[in-house]
All heavy atoms as TSV, in Angstrom:
chain	resi	resn	atom	element	x	y	z
A	1	MET	N	N	-11.534	24.904	-28.011
A	1	MET	CA	C	-11.149	26.219	-28.492
A	1	MET	C	C	-9.777	26.576	-27.926
A	1	MET	O	O	-9.474	26.263	-26.800
A	1	MET	CB	C	-12.214	27.206	-28.028
A	1	MET	CG	C	-12.440	28.321	-28.987
A	1	MET	SD	S	-13.834	29.345	-28.485
A	1	MET	CE	C	-14.845	29.082	-29.911
A	2	SER	N	N	-8.977	27.256	-28.716
A	2	SER	CA	C	-7.647	27.619	-28.238
A	2	SER	C	C	-7.746	28.690	-27.161
A	2	SER	O	O	-8.714	29.444	-27.107
A	2	SER	CB	C	-6.793	28.108	-29.419
A	2	SER	OG	O	-6.766	29.490	-29.472
A	3	PRO	N	N	-6.736	28.805	-26.295
A	3	PRO	CA	C	-6.772	29.810	-25.226
A	3	PRO	C	C	-6.833	31.242	-25.754
A	3	PRO	O	O	-7.237	32.135	-25.051
A	3	PRO	CB	C	-5.487	29.571	-24.442
A	3	PRO	CG	C	-4.823	28.399	-25.030
A	3	PRO	CD	C	-5.569	27.981	-26.244
A	4	GLU	N	N	-6.410	31.460	-27.000
A	4	GLU	CA	C	-6.428	32.809	-27.556
A	4	GLU	C	C	-7.849	33.264	-27.866
A	4	GLU	O	O	-8.122	34.446	-27.954
A	4	GLU	CB	C	-5.602	32.864	-28.830
A	4	GLU	CG	C	-4.124	32.639	-28.579
A	4	GLU	CD	C	-3.352	32.696	-29.865
A	4	GLU	OE1	O	-3.157	33.801	-30.389
A	4	GLU	OE2	O	-2.968	31.622	-30.359
A	5	PHE	N	N	-8.760	32.317	-28.073
A	5	PHE	CA	C	-10.126	32.650	-28.424
A	5	PHE	C	C	-11.024	32.294	-27.250
A	5	PHE	O	O	-11.214	31.133	-26.944
A	5	PHE	CB	C	-10.578	31.883	-29.670
A	5	PHE	CG	C	-9.691	32.135	-30.858
A	5	PHE	CD1	C	-9.001	31.098	-31.446
A	5	PHE	CD2	C	-9.530	33.409	-31.376
A	5	PHE	CE1	C	-8.184	31.326	-32.538
A	5	PHE	CE2	C	-8.717	33.637	-32.474
A	5	PHE	CZ	C	-8.042	32.596	-33.045
A	6	PRO	N	N	-11.574	33.285	-26.566
A	6	PRO	CA	C	-12.397	33.002	-25.396
A	6	PRO	C	C	-13.691	32.318	-25.787
A	6	PRO	O	O	-14.146	32.432	-26.915
A	6	PRO	CB	C	-12.678	34.384	-24.811
A	6	PRO	CG	C	-12.569	35.284	-25.978
A	6	PRO	CD	C	-11.524	34.688	-26.883
A	7	SER	N	N	-14.259	31.601	-24.834
A	7	SER	CA	C	-15.536	30.964	-25.096
A	7	SER	C	C	-16.605	32.037	-25.214
A	7	SER	O	O	-16.477	33.120	-24.651
A	7	SER	CB	C	-15.872	29.999	-23.967
A	7	SER	OG	O	-15.970	30.701	-22.753
A	8	PRO	N	N	-17.677	31.745	-25.951
A	8	PRO	CA	C	-18.744	32.741	-26.079
A	8	PRO	C	C	-19.261	33.147	-24.706
A	8	PRO	O	O	-19.378	32.326	-23.805
A	8	PRO	CB	C	-19.821	31.988	-26.872
A	8	PRO	CG	C	-19.083	30.910	-27.589
A	8	PRO	CD	C	-17.923	30.551	-26.690
A	9	GLY	N	N	-19.545	34.400	-24.564
A	9	GLY	CA	C	-20.059	34.894	-23.290
A	9	GLY	C	C	-18.990	35.412	-22.348
A	9	GLY	O	O	-19.298	35.999	-21.335
A	10	SER	N	N	-17.711	35.178	-22.679
A	10	SER	CA	C	-16.677	35.725	-21.808
A	10	SER	C	C	-16.660	37.241	-21.999
A	10	SER	O	O	-16.965	37.742	-23.062
A	10	SER	CB	C	-15.307	35.122	-22.109
A	10	SER	OG	O	-14.780	35.672	-23.267
A	11	VAL	N	N	-16.307	37.937	-20.937
A	11	VAL	CA	C	-16.381	39.402	-20.992
A	11	VAL	C	C	-14.983	39.977	-20.837
A	11	VAL	O	O	-14.335	39.772	-19.826
A	11	VAL	CB	C	-17.309	39.935	-19.882
A	11	VAL	CG1	C	-17.357	41.451	-19.918
A	11	VAL	CG2	C	-18.694	39.346	-20.019
A	12	ARG	N	N	-14.545	40.686	-21.884
A	12	ARG	CA	C	-13.286	41.411	-21.817
A	12	ARG	C	C	-13.587	42.852	-22.198
A	12	ARG	O	O	-14.477	43.115	-22.997
A	12	ARG	CB	C	-12.255	40.813	-22.777
A	12	ARG	CG	C	-11.870	39.397	-22.390
A	12	ARG	CD	C	-10.705	38.902	-23.179
A	12	ARG	NE	N	-11.112	38.496	-24.528
A	12	ARG	CZ	C	-10.275	38.011	-25.429
A	12	ARG	NH1	N	-9.004	37.867	-25.155
A	12	ARG	NH2	N	-10.714	37.666	-26.628
A	13	SER	N	N	-12.831	43.759	-21.637
A	13	SER	CA	C	-13.074	45.170	-21.922
A	13	SER	C	C	-12.588	45.511	-23.326
A	13	SER	O	O	-11.720	44.844	-23.896
A	13	SER	CB	C	-12.350	46.050	-20.907
A	13	SER	OG	O	-10.945	46.002	-21.140
A	14	ALA	N	N	-13.150	46.583	-23.867
A	14	ALA	CA	C	-12.719	47.066	-25.174
A	14	ALA	C	C	-11.235	47.427	-25.142
A	14	ALA	O	O	-10.506	47.169	-26.100
A	14	ALA	CB	C	-13.566	48.258	-25.595
A	15	ALA	N	N	-10.782	47.993	-24.037
A	15	ALA	CA	C	-9.369	48.369	-23.918
A	15	ALA	C	C	-8.469	47.132	-23.959
A	15	ALA	O	O	-7.421	47.139	-24.615
A	15	ALA	CB	C	-9.142	49.145	-22.628
A	16	GLU	N	N	-8.869	46.074	-23.268
A	16	GLU	CA	C	-8.084	44.837	-23.270
A	16	GLU	C	C	-8.043	44.241	-24.674
A	16	GLU	O	O	-6.987	43.807	-25.152
A	16	GLU	CB	C	-8.689	43.833	-22.290
A	16	GLU	CG	C	-7.962	42.511	-22.246
A	16	GLU	CD	C	-8.618	41.482	-21.336
A	16	GLU	OE1	O	-9.600	41.805	-20.647
A	16	GLU	OE2	O	-8.138	40.333	-21.340
A	17	LEU	N	N	-9.176	44.225	-25.347
A	17	LEU	CA	C	-9.235	43.682	-26.702
A	17	LEU	C	C	-8.420	44.528	-27.662
A	17	LEU	O	O	-7.717	43.991	-28.527
A	17	LEU	CB	C	-10.692	43.584	-27.151
A	17	LEU	CG	C	-11.482	42.504	-26.401
A	17	LEU	CD1	C	-12.966	42.764	-26.499
A	17	LEU	CD2	C	-11.121	41.133	-26.913
A	18	ASN	N	N	-8.483	45.851	-27.508
A	18	ASN	CA	C	-7.693	46.740	-28.342
A	18	ASN	C	C	-6.201	46.452	-28.171
A	18	ASN	O	O	-5.447	46.419	-29.147
A	18	ASN	CB	C	-8.009	48.193	-28.002
A	18	ASN	CG	C	-7.354	49.162	-28.947
A	18	ASN	OD1	O	-7.325	48.945	-30.148
A	18	ASN	ND2	N	-6.827	50.247	-28.407
A	19	GLU	N	N	-5.795	46.228	-26.942
A	19	GLU	CA	C	-4.387	45.911	-26.679
A	19	GLU	C	C	-3.993	44.595	-27.349
A	19	GLU	O	O	-2.898	44.473	-27.897
A	19	GLU	CB	C	-4.145	45.848	-25.165
A	19	GLU	CG	C	-2.696	45.730	-24.789
A	19	GLU	CD	C	-1.836	46.895	-25.284
A	19	GLU	OE1	O	-2.317	48.037	-25.309
A	19	GLU	OE2	O	-0.673	46.646	-25.660
A	20	GLN	N	N	-4.883	43.618	-27.313
A	20	GLN	CA	C	-4.586	42.334	-27.967
A	20	GLN	C	C	-4.504	42.486	-29.481
A	20	GLN	O	O	-3.675	41.849	-30.130
A	20	GLN	CB	C	-5.633	41.291	-27.584
A	20	GLN	CG	C	-5.491	40.841	-26.151
A	20	GLN	CD	C	-6.421	39.706	-25.800
A	20	GLN	OE1	O	-7.536	39.631	-26.309
A	20	GLN	NE2	N	-5.972	38.832	-24.941
A	21	ILE	N	N	-5.357	43.329	-30.046
A	21	ILE	CA	C	-5.307	43.584	-31.487
A	21	ILE	C	C	-3.983	44.252	-31.852
A	21	ILE	O	O	-3.311	43.855	-32.806
A	21	ILE	CB	C	-6.509	44.448	-31.923
A	21	ILE	CG1	C	-7.805	43.640	-31.814
A	21	ILE	CG2	C	-6.307	44.977	-33.349
A	21	ILE	CD1	C	-9.072	44.460	-31.917
A	22	ARG	N	N	-3.573	45.233	-31.067
A	22	ARG	CA	C	-2.296	45.921	-31.329
A	22	ARG	C	C	-1.118	44.946	-31.209
A	22	ARG	O	O	-0.199	44.973	-32.032
A	22	ARG	CB	C	-2.104	47.077	-30.352
A	22	ARG	CG	C	-3.014	48.237	-30.617
A	22	ARG	CD	C	-2.847	49.298	-29.518
A	22	ARG	NE	N	-3.744	50.401	-29.707
A	22	ARG	CZ	C	-3.470	51.479	-30.422
A	22	ARG	NH1	N	-2.302	51.605	-31.007
A	22	ARG	NH2	N	-4.360	52.437	-30.543
A	23	ALA	N	N	-1.153	44.095	-30.194
A	23	ALA	CA	C	-0.079	43.117	-29.997
A	23	ALA	C	C	-0.020	42.125	-31.166
A	23	ALA	O	O	1.068	41.746	-31.610
A	23	ALA	CB	C	-0.280	42.374	-28.676
A	24	LEU	N	N	-1.168	41.729	-31.663
A	24	LEU	CA	C	-1.213	40.817	-32.809
A	24	LEU	C	C	-0.537	41.451	-34.019
A	24	LEU	O	O	0.284	40.823	-34.687
A	24	LEU	CB	C	-2.672	40.460	-33.125
A	24	LEU	CG	C	-2.909	39.634	-34.389
A	24	LEU	CD1	C	-2.226	38.279	-34.290
A	24	LEU	CD2	C	-4.393	39.475	-34.642
A	25	TRP	N	N	-0.850	42.707	-34.294
A	25	TRP	CA	C	-0.239	43.398	-35.434
A	25	TRP	C	C	1.268	43.549	-35.244
A	25	TRP	O	O	2.040	43.401	-36.200
A	25	TRP	CB	C	-0.884	44.756	-35.661
A	25	TRP	CG	C	-2.154	44.641	-36.454
A	25	TRP	CD1	C	-3.427	44.721	-35.988
A	25	TRP	CD2	C	-2.263	44.395	-37.856
A	25	TRP	NE1	N	-4.315	44.540	-37.017
A	25	TRP	CE2	C	-3.628	44.340	-38.178
A	25	TRP	CE3	C	-1.336	44.209	-38.874
A	25	TRP	CZ2	C	-4.097	44.112	-39.476
A	25	TRP	CZ3	C	-1.801	43.990	-40.170
A	25	TRP	CH2	C	-3.165	43.937	-40.449
A	26	LEU	N	N	1.698	43.829	-34.018
A	26	LEU	CA	C	3.139	43.944	-33.761
A	26	LEU	C	C	3.848	42.616	-33.973
A	26	LEU	O	O	4.909	42.567	-34.605
A	26	LEU	CB	C	3.386	44.452	-32.338
A	26	LEU	CG	C	3.149	45.941	-32.123
A	26	LEU	CD1	C	3.259	46.282	-30.631
A	26	LEU	CD2	C	4.142	46.759	-32.935
A	27	ARG	N	N	3.264	41.539	-33.431
A	27	ARG	CA	C	3.862	40.204	-33.616
A	27	ARG	C	C	3.930	39.829	-35.084
A	27	ARG	O	O	4.893	39.209	-35.533
A	27	ARG	CB	C	3.023	39.125	-32.896
A	27	ARG	CG	C	3.218	39.022	-31.425
A	27	ARG	CD	C	2.604	37.731	-30.870
A	27	ARG	NE	N	1.282	37.420	-31.364
A	27	ARG	CZ	C	0.136	37.812	-30.815
A	27	ARG	NH1	N	0.139	38.574	-29.747
A	27	ARG	NH2	N	-1.021	37.450	-31.339
A	28	ALA	N	N	2.904	40.203	-35.840
A	28	ALA	CA	C	2.821	39.824	-37.254
A	28	ALA	C	C	3.706	40.695	-38.141
A	28	ALA	O	O	3.923	40.359	-39.304
A	28	ALA	CB	C	1.376	39.920	-37.722
A	29	GLY	N	N	4.185	41.786	-37.613
A	29	GLY	CA	C	5.039	42.668	-38.401
A	29	GLY	C	C	4.283	43.396	-39.503
A	29	GLY	O	O	4.869	43.770	-40.515
A	30	GLY	N	N	2.979	43.564	-39.325
A	30	GLY	CA	C	2.198	44.324	-40.291
A	30	GLY	C	C	1.532	43.497	-41.376
A	30	GLY	O	O	0.745	44.020	-42.156
A	31	THR	N	N	1.843	42.205	-41.455
A	31	THR	CA	C	1.220	41.323	-42.444
A	31	THR	C	C	0.693	40.092	-41.723
A	31	THR	O	O	1.466	39.359	-41.101
A	31	THR	CB	C	2.243	40.874	-43.509
A	31	THR	OG1	O	2.797	42.043	-44.124
A	31	THR	CG2	C	1.588	40.016	-44.566
A	32	LEU	N	N	-0.615	39.883	-41.798
A	32	LEU	CA	C	-1.239	38.780	-41.080
A	32	LEU	C	C	-1.308	37.520	-41.937
A	32	LEU	O	O	-1.661	37.587	-43.115
A	32	LEU	CB	C	-2.667	39.156	-40.659
A	32	LEU	CG	C	-2.821	40.361	-39.741
A	32	LEU	CD1	C	-4.296	40.647	-39.489
A	32	LEU	CD2	C	-2.097	40.143	-38.427
A	33	SER	N	N	-0.983	36.386	-41.317
A	33	SER	CA	C	-1.176	35.092	-41.971
A	33	SER	C	C	-2.670	34.779	-41.949
A	33	SER	O	O	-3.467	35.499	-41.320
A	33	SER	CB	C	-0.417	34.000	-41.211
A	33	SER	OG	O	-1.022	33.793	-39.931
A	34	ALA	N	N	-3.080	33.710	-42.578
A	34	ALA	CA	C	-4.493	33.317	-42.591
A	34	ALA	C	C	-4.988	33.063	-41.164
A	34	ALA	O	O	-6.088	33.486	-40.794
A	34	ALA	CB	C	-4.698	32.081	-43.455
A	35	GLN	N	N	-4.175	32.405	-40.360
A	35	GLN	CA	C	-4.562	32.127	-38.972
A	35	GLN	C	C	-4.647	33.426	-38.163
A	35	GLN	O	O	-5.569	33.627	-37.384
A	35	GLN	CB	C	-3.571	31.174	-38.320
A	35	GLN	CG	C	-3.952	30.820	-36.887
A	35	GLN	CD	C	-2.994	29.825	-36.263
A	35	GLN	OE1	O	-2.106	29.298	-36.923
A	35	GLN	NE2	N	-3.166	29.562	-34.987
A	36	GLU	N	N	-3.680	34.313	-38.356
A	36	GLU	CA	C	-3.695	35.598	-37.657
A	36	GLU	C	C	-4.879	36.454	-38.104
A	36	GLU	O	O	-5.488	37.158	-37.305
A	36	GLU	CB	C	-2.381	36.343	-37.885
A	36	GLU	CG	C	-1.211	35.695	-37.179
A	36	GLU	CD	C	0.128	36.194	-37.678
A	36	GLU	OE1	O	0.226	36.620	-38.860
A	36	GLU	OE2	O	1.092	36.160	-36.898
A	37	ARG	N	N	-5.220	36.383	-39.382
A	37	ARG	CA	C	-6.369	37.134	-39.899
A	37	ARG	C	C	-7.651	36.652	-39.219
A	37	ARG	O	O	-8.482	37.450	-38.819
A	37	ARG	CB	C	-6.462	36.967	-41.418
A	37	ARG	CG	C	-7.746	37.435	-42.061
A	37	ARG	CD	C	-7.949	38.911	-42.077
A	37	ARG	NE	N	-6.894	39.611	-42.774
A	37	ARG	CZ	C	-6.802	40.932	-42.795
A	37	ARG	NH1	N	-7.705	41.676	-42.200
A	37	ARG	NH2	N	-5.815	41.523	-43.405
A	38	ALA	N	N	-7.790	35.337	-39.049
A	38	ALA	CA	C	-8.968	34.783	-38.376
A	38	ALA	C	C	-9.023	35.260	-36.926
A	38	ALA	O	O	-10.088	35.635	-36.426
A	38	ALA	CB	C	-8.942	33.258	-38.448
A	39	GLU	N	N	-7.875	35.250	-36.245
A	39	GLU	CA	C	-7.811	35.734	-34.862
A	39	GLU	C	C	-8.179	37.213	-34.805
A	39	GLU	O	O	-8.956	37.642	-33.947
A	39	GLU	CB	C	-6.410	35.520	-34.298
A	39	GLU	CG	C	-6.261	35.989	-32.873
A	39	GLU	CD	C	-4.858	35.811	-32.317
A	39	GLU	OE1	O	-3.987	35.229	-33.000
A	39	GLU	OE2	O	-4.626	36.267	-31.182
A	40	TYR	N	N	-7.637	37.997	-35.749
A	40	TYR	CA	C	-7.918	39.430	-35.812
A	40	TYR	C	C	-9.416	39.683	-35.984
A	40	TYR	O	O	-9.998	40.513	-35.296
A	40	TYR	CB	C	-7.124	40.042	-36.971
A	40	TYR	CG	C	-7.493	41.463	-37.281
A	40	TYR	CD1	C	-7.077	42.502	-36.456
A	40	TYR	CD2	C	-8.261	41.767	-38.403
A	40	TYR	CE1	C	-7.418	43.819	-36.744
A	40	TYR	CE2	C	-8.601	43.077	-38.699
A	40	TYR	CZ	C	-8.180	44.096	-37.865
A	40	TYR	OH	O	-8.526	45.386	-38.137
A	41	GLU	N	N	-10.030	38.954	-36.894
A	41	GLU	CA	C	-11.460	39.145	-37.148
A	41	GLU	C	C	-12.289	38.844	-35.904
A	41	GLU	O	O	-13.222	39.586	-35.584
A	41	GLU	CB	C	-11.901	38.288	-38.324
A	41	GLU	CG	C	-11.353	38.799	-39.645
A	41	GLU	CD	C	-11.623	37.887	-40.817
A	41	GLU	OE1	O	-12.294	36.841	-40.652
A	41	GLU	OE2	O	-11.168	38.220	-41.931
A	42	LEU	N	N	-11.949	37.777	-35.186
A	42	LEU	CA	C	-12.675	37.457	-33.961
A	42	LEU	C	C	-12.474	38.533	-32.894
A	42	LEU	O	O	-13.423	38.914	-32.197
A	42	LEU	CB	C	-12.226	36.098	-33.414
A	42	LEU	CG	C	-12.683	34.883	-34.218
A	42	LEU	CD1	C	-12.011	33.620	-33.688
A	42	LEU	CD2	C	-14.194	34.745	-34.203
A	43	LEU	N	N	-11.248	39.020	-32.773
A	43	LEU	CA	C	-10.974	40.073	-31.796
A	43	LEU	C	C	-11.745	41.355	-32.125
A	43	LEU	O	O	-12.289	41.998	-31.225
A	43	LEU	CB	C	-9.470	40.372	-31.738
A	43	LEU	CG	C	-8.601	39.331	-31.032
A	43	LEU	CD1	C	-7.132	39.598	-31.309
A	43	LEU	CD2	C	-8.885	39.306	-29.545
A	44	VAL	N	N	-11.812	41.704	-33.411
A	44	VAL	CA	C	-12.518	42.928	-33.805
A	44	VAL	C	C	-14.016	42.800	-33.529
A	44	VAL	O	O	-14.637	43.742	-33.033
A	44	VAL	CB	C	-12.243	43.276	-35.286
A	44	VAL	CG1	C	-13.182	44.369	-35.786
A	44	VAL	CG2	C	-10.798	43.704	-35.462
A	45	VAL	N	N	-14.580	41.637	-33.804
A	45	VAL	CA	C	-16.008	41.421	-33.523
A	45	VAL	C	C	-16.262	41.533	-32.022
A	45	VAL	O	O	-17.212	42.185	-31.582
A	45	VAL	CB	C	-16.472	40.054	-34.074
A	45	VAL	CG1	C	-17.848	39.685	-33.548
A	45	VAL	CG2	C	-16.478	40.081	-35.597
A	46	GLU	N	N	-15.389	40.904	-31.225
A	46	GLU	CA	C	-15.544	40.972	-29.767
A	46	GLU	C	C	-15.341	42.403	-29.266
A	46	GLU	O	O	-16.056	42.875	-28.378
A	46	GLU	CB	C	-14.563	40.012	-29.093
A	46	GLU	CG	C	-14.832	39.845	-27.622
A	46	GLU	CD	C	-13.931	38.830	-26.944
A	46	GLU	OE1	O	-13.165	38.115	-27.625
A	46	GLU	OE2	O	-13.971	38.762	-25.704
A	47	TRP	N	N	-14.361	43.112	-29.854
A	47	TRP	CA	C	-14.111	44.505	-29.475
A	47	TRP	C	C	-15.339	45.370	-29.754
A	47	TRP	O	O	-15.739	46.183	-28.924
A	47	TRP	CB	C	-12.892	45.025	-30.235
A	47	TRP	CG	C	-12.643	46.485	-30.059
A	47	TRP	CD1	C	-11.989	47.099	-29.039
A	47	TRP	CD2	C	-13.069	47.541	-30.932
A	47	TRP	NE1	N	-11.974	48.466	-29.234
A	47	TRP	CE2	C	-12.633	48.758	-30.387
A	47	TRP	CE3	C	-13.780	47.556	-32.137
A	47	TRP	CZ2	C	-12.879	49.978	-30.997
A	47	TRP	CZ3	C	-14.029	48.784	-32.734
A	47	TRP	CH2	C	-13.584	49.976	-32.166
A	48	ALA	N	N	-15.939	45.195	-30.939
A	48	ALA	CA	C	-17.124	45.982	-31.293
A	48	ALA	C	C	-18.262	45.713	-30.315
A	48	ALA	O	O	-18.961	46.642	-29.896
A	48	ALA	CB	C	-17.556	45.665	-32.729
A	49	ALA	N	N	-18.448	44.463	-29.922
A	49	ALA	CA	C	-19.493	44.127	-28.954
A	49	ALA	C	C	-19.187	44.772	-27.601
A	49	ALA	O	O	-20.089	45.270	-26.923
A	49	ALA	CB	C	-19.618	42.615	-28.814
A	50	ALA	N	N	-17.918	44.775	-27.215
A	50	ALA	CA	C	-17.531	45.390	-25.936
A	50	ALA	C	C	-17.779	46.894	-25.969
A	50	ALA	O	O	-18.262	47.469	-24.991
A	50	ALA	CB	C	-16.060	45.090	-25.629
A	51	ILE	N	N	-17.467	47.530	-27.092
A	51	ILE	CA	C	-17.712	48.972	-27.239
A	51	ILE	C	C	-19.198	49.256	-27.095
A	51	ILE	O	O	-19.607	50.167	-26.368
A	51	ILE	CB	C	-17.188	49.485	-28.595
A	51	ILE	CG1	C	-15.669	49.550	-28.602
A	51	ILE	CG2	C	-17.787	50.843	-28.953
A	51	ILE	CD1	C	-15.077	50.624	-27.727
A	52	ARG	N	N	-20.023	48.469	-27.786
A	52	ARG	CA	C	-21.479	48.669	-27.694
A	52	ARG	C	C	-21.942	48.497	-26.259
A	52	ARG	O	O	-22.752	49.283	-25.759
A	52	ARG	CB	C	-22.218	47.689	-28.594
A	52	ARG	CG	C	-22.200	48.088	-30.055
A	52	ARG	CD	C	-23.143	47.244	-30.883
A	52	ARG	NE	N	-22.871	45.825	-30.835
A	52	ARG	CZ	C	-22.004	45.178	-31.611
A	52	ARG	NH1	N	-21.313	45.838	-32.515
A	52	ARG	NH2	N	-21.828	43.888	-31.501
A	53	GLY	N	N	-21.425	47.476	-25.563
A	53	GLY	CA	C	-21.797	47.244	-24.166
A	53	GLY	C	C	-21.395	48.394	-23.275
A	53	GLY	O	O	-22.139	48.780	-22.374
A	54	GLU	N	N	-20.227	48.967	-23.505
A	54	GLU	CA	C	-19.751	50.086	-22.691
A	54	GLU	C	C	-20.582	51.337	-22.955
A	54	GLU	O	O	-20.843	52.112	-22.038
A	54	GLU	CB	C	-18.268	50.330	-22.936
A	54	GLU	CG	C	-17.392	49.215	-22.391
A	54	GLU	CD	C	-15.920	49.351	-22.737
A	54	GLU	OE1	O	-15.515	50.408	-23.266
A	54	GLU	OE2	O	-15.189	48.385	-22.482
A	55	VAL	N	N	-21.015	51.532	-24.186
A	55	VAL	CA	C	-21.841	52.694	-24.518
A	55	VAL	C	C	-23.208	52.558	-23.835
A	55	VAL	O	O	-23.723	53.517	-23.270
A	55	VAL	CB	C	-21.991	52.848	-26.049
A	55	VAL	CG1	C	-23.074	53.853	-26.394
A	55	VAL	CG2	C	-20.667	53.243	-26.676
A	56	VAL	N	N	-23.786	51.371	-23.876
A	56	VAL	CA	C	-25.076	51.137	-23.234
A	56	VAL	C	C	-24.972	51.359	-21.736
A	56	VAL	O	O	-25.827	52.003	-21.128
A	56	VAL	CB	C	-25.603	49.709	-23.553
A	56	VAL	CG1	C	-26.794	49.365	-22.678
A	56	VAL	CG2	C	-25.964	49.595	-25.013
A	57	GLU	N	N	-23.905	50.864	-21.108
A	57	GLU	CA	C	-23.712	51.060	-19.674
A	57	GLU	C	C	-23.569	52.544	-19.334
A	57	GLU	O	O	-24.077	53.009	-18.318
A	57	GLU	CB	C	-22.462	50.312	-19.190
A	57	GLU	CG	C	-22.650	48.819	-19.094
A	57	GLU	CD	C	-21.383	48.102	-18.644
A	57	GLU	OE1	O	-20.499	48.775	-18.040
A	57	GLU	OE2	O	-21.266	46.906	-18.890
A	58	ALA	N	N	-22.888	53.287	-20.177
A	58	ALA	CA	C	-22.677	54.709	-19.921
A	58	ALA	C	C	-23.983	55.509	-20.054
A	58	ALA	O	O	-24.142	56.545	-19.426
A	58	ALA	CB	C	-21.633	55.269	-20.883
A	59	ALA	N	N	-24.854	55.013	-20.880
A	59	ALA	CA	C	-26.120	55.724	-21.092
A	59	ALA	C	C	-26.979	55.503	-19.895
A	59	ALA	O	O	-27.627	56.220	-19.314
A	59	ALA	CB	C	-26.821	55.193	-22.337
């Protein structure tokens, strides 16, 4: 797996993932290539899981 995509089970905060998503969009200039789209989708899925984990911890 490439260094940009963490192995399953790695834990990153929602804030860190959000920053990576924003950086990806900035690098892409607002239009994602097929590879960037795949990276974006993985980051969003991981971000959503991190958000759910943070909500559960807060409860």
